[in-house]
N, C-alpha and C positions, 0 to 999 in steps of 0.2 A: 783725381779720385773723388767720386761722389759719396758723401757720407749720409747714410740712412739710419733711422732709429732701429731698424731690424738687426743690423749687424754691429752697431757701435758699442753696445753694452758688452758684448763678448770680446771685442777688440780691447776695450778698456780693462776688462777683467784679466785677459791674457797679459797685457802690459804690466799690470800690477803684480800678477803671480810670478812672472819671469823677471820683473824689474828691468824691462826692455821698453823704453818710452817710444811712443808713436810719433810719426812726422805729420804735422798738420799743414805744412806750407803749401801743398798742392791740393788741399781738401776743399771740396765744393759742398758747402752746407746749405745750399739754396732750398733743399727739400726738408730741412730740419728746423721746424718752428721752435719757439721757446717752450711751448707746452710739450712738444715731442721731446725736447731736451730733458725736461723733468721726467718724462716716462723712461728715457734712457738711464737717467740717474737712479731711479728706483730699481730698474732691472739690474743695473750694475751692482748696487749694494745688495740686492737679493742674492746674487751669485756668491757673495762673500760668506753666506750662511752664518751671519753673526747678528746679534741684537743691535738695533739702532739705539745707541745710548744717548745721542745728542744731535744738535744741529749747529751749523755755523752760518752766520749771516755775513754776506759780502756786499761790497759796493754801497757802503753806508755814508759816504761823503761825496760831494760833487766832484772832487778831484779824481776819486777812484771810478765813479760812474763815467766821467768823461774819458778815462783811459779805455774803457770797454764799450763806449757808445751806448750807454744805458741811461734811462731816466728813473730807475727804481732799484732797490736792493734785490738780491737773490739769495737763495739758501742752498745749503748742501747737507746731506745726512752724514752723521758721524757714527761709525760702528764702534763697538766696545773696545776693540784692541787699539783703536786710534786715540782713546782718551787716556792720558797719562796724568800723574799727580806730582805735587811739589817734590823736587829733588830727583826727578826721573833722569835716567840715562837713555840717550838716543844715539844709535849708530848712523853716521852720515851715509855709510855705504848702503843702507836699506832704503834710501830715498833717491829721488831723481835730481831735481834742481830746487831744493827747499829754500824758503824765505822765513823771516821772523817778523811777527807783529805783536803789539800789546793790546790786550782786550780784557773786558770784564766777562765773567762767567756766572750765569744765573742757573741755579739748579732748582727745579720745581719741587716744593714740599707737598703739593697737591696738584691735581689737574688744573691747567690754566684755561680760561674761557675768553673768547673774543669780546665778551661783554665787560671784561675786567678793565678798569682804567689803570693808569700807571701806579697809583697808590696801592691798589689791590694786587697788581702784579708783584710789586715789591714785597708786600706782606706775605705773598704765597711762595716766595723764593729765598734761597740762600744766595749771597753775593760773594764772589771770590775773585782775587787777582788771577790773571791768566796770560799765558803766552800761546799764540797760535803759530803753527808751522805749516803754512800753505805749501802744497806740492802738487805736481800734476803728473798725469800719465803721458803727457806730451813733452817732447824736448823743445828747448828754446821757447818756453811758453810765456814767460813774463816779459813785457806786458802786451804781447801781440796775439794771444790766443783768442779766437772768435768767441763772442758771448755764448753762442749756442753750445760750444764745446766746453766752456767754463762750467756751465750748468750741468751738462752731461757728465762731466768729470767730478761730480759731487762738490761743485764750487771750489775745485782744486783743494780738497781737504787732504792734509797730510797727517798732522797730529794736533791735539789740544792738550795743553798742560794746565791743569786746574789746581790753583792754590787752595789754602785752607779758607773756609768760609769766614767772613768777617764776624767777630764777636758782637760788634755793634754796627748795624747796617747804616750807611748814610741815608739821609732823606732823599726824596725824589729830586728836589732842587740841588742838593749837594752832589748827587751823582753826576750832574752836568758839569761840575767843576773839578772832578777828579783829575789829577795830573799823574802821569806815570813816566818813569825813565828806566832804561835798562843799561846795565854794564856788562861788558864782555871781558872776562878775566880781570875785573876790577877797573876797567877803563870805560868812560862814558861812550855809549854807542848811539842812542837816539832817545827821543822822548815825545810825548804827545798829550793831548787833552781829550777827555771824554766827550766834549761838545762836538768833536769831529764826527761822532757817531749819531747822525740824524738829529743833532742838537742835544741828545740825551740817550744813553744806551737803552733806557726803558722804552723809548719810542721804537727802537729796532725790535725789541722783544715783542711789543704790541703788534708791530707789523707782521712778524712771523706767526704769531698766534692767529691773526686774522687770515693770513695767506694759507696756512694749513687748514683752517676751517673751511675754506673754499674747496678743498680737496677731500673733505670729510675726515680730516685728521686732527690731532690735537697734541699739544705739549703736555704729556702725562707726568704724573708723579715720578721723580727720580731722573727725569730727562735734564741734561745740561745744555744750555744754549750759550754759544760764544757770539757776542752781539756785534762785533765789528771793530776794526782797528783804529787806534788812536793816532797812528802815524803811518807814513808810507813804509812799505816793507823793506827790510834789509836782507841781504844774502846770508843764509845760515852757514856758519863756519864751525870748526872744532873749537871747543873751549867751554867755559862755564858762564852762563847767562844768569844774571840776577835782575829781575824786574821789580821795581818798588812803586807802590801806588799810595797816594795820599788819602786823607780822610779815614785813617786807621784801617785801611784795607790790607796793608801788609805787603809782603814780598812773595815771589814765586821764583824757583830756581830750576834751571834745565842744564844738564851736563851733556854736551855733544862730543862724541868721540869717533 
C-alpha cells in the first residue's frame, strides 16, 4: 500500500472517529517526506474542528530517537478534548493501544519567542507535573511505526493529563534534576529523570518554539507544551496512577477505567 499525504489525513481521521486502527505493516512511505508528514498532521487535526490547545514533543532522548531512527525531536498538535486535568477519568475502551509517560507541562502565560533563552521561557510559563498517554491510529504501533507515520499521526498523541501549576517554580538548573515516579494502584511502576529530556525540559521547549517559528507559528498565551518523557513508556492499564515529581512540583493523578 502506497501512503501519500493526499489521502492519509482522511484515513487517520476515519480511524480516530470510528476507533478502528489502521494497518501499517504493508505501507510504503517512500513518497512521504518528513515535511509532508507534518502537512498530514496539520490536515488531520484540522478535520477534528477543535482548537489546538497544546503541543507534545517526542523523541527527546537518544534512546527514543534510536527507536525511531531519528536524530532530532518531533512535535505533535494536541486539540482541546485531548487535554485532561489532575484527577481525570479515562476510559480504556476509547483508546487503541495506549502507553503512559511522565512529563513536565509548560503553559504559556504570554506568547513565547524564538529569541527567548531558557530563563525567559521559564519566566513566561507555568510549570506543572504531567502524565502523557501516547496512542496511535495504527495497530501494533509501538515501537515499530515508521517515523513519517508517527509525525502524521500527531506524534501519536492520545491524552495529556496536566497537574496543578507549581506554586514555586524550580530554577532552570533545578529543572534538569527533577525526579518523578509513578504508582499504579499504590504499587511502584516506573520512574525517571528530567535530564532524559534533552538534558533539561526547557531545552525541548526552546526547540519547539524555534521549530514552529520556521513554519510561521508560535506557542501563544494559554498553550500547553508537554516537553518529553522522563522514562520509557509503560502499557496503560486499568487502575489509578499517581505520578509524584520532586522540587515541590507535586502530584498528578489519572483514573483509568
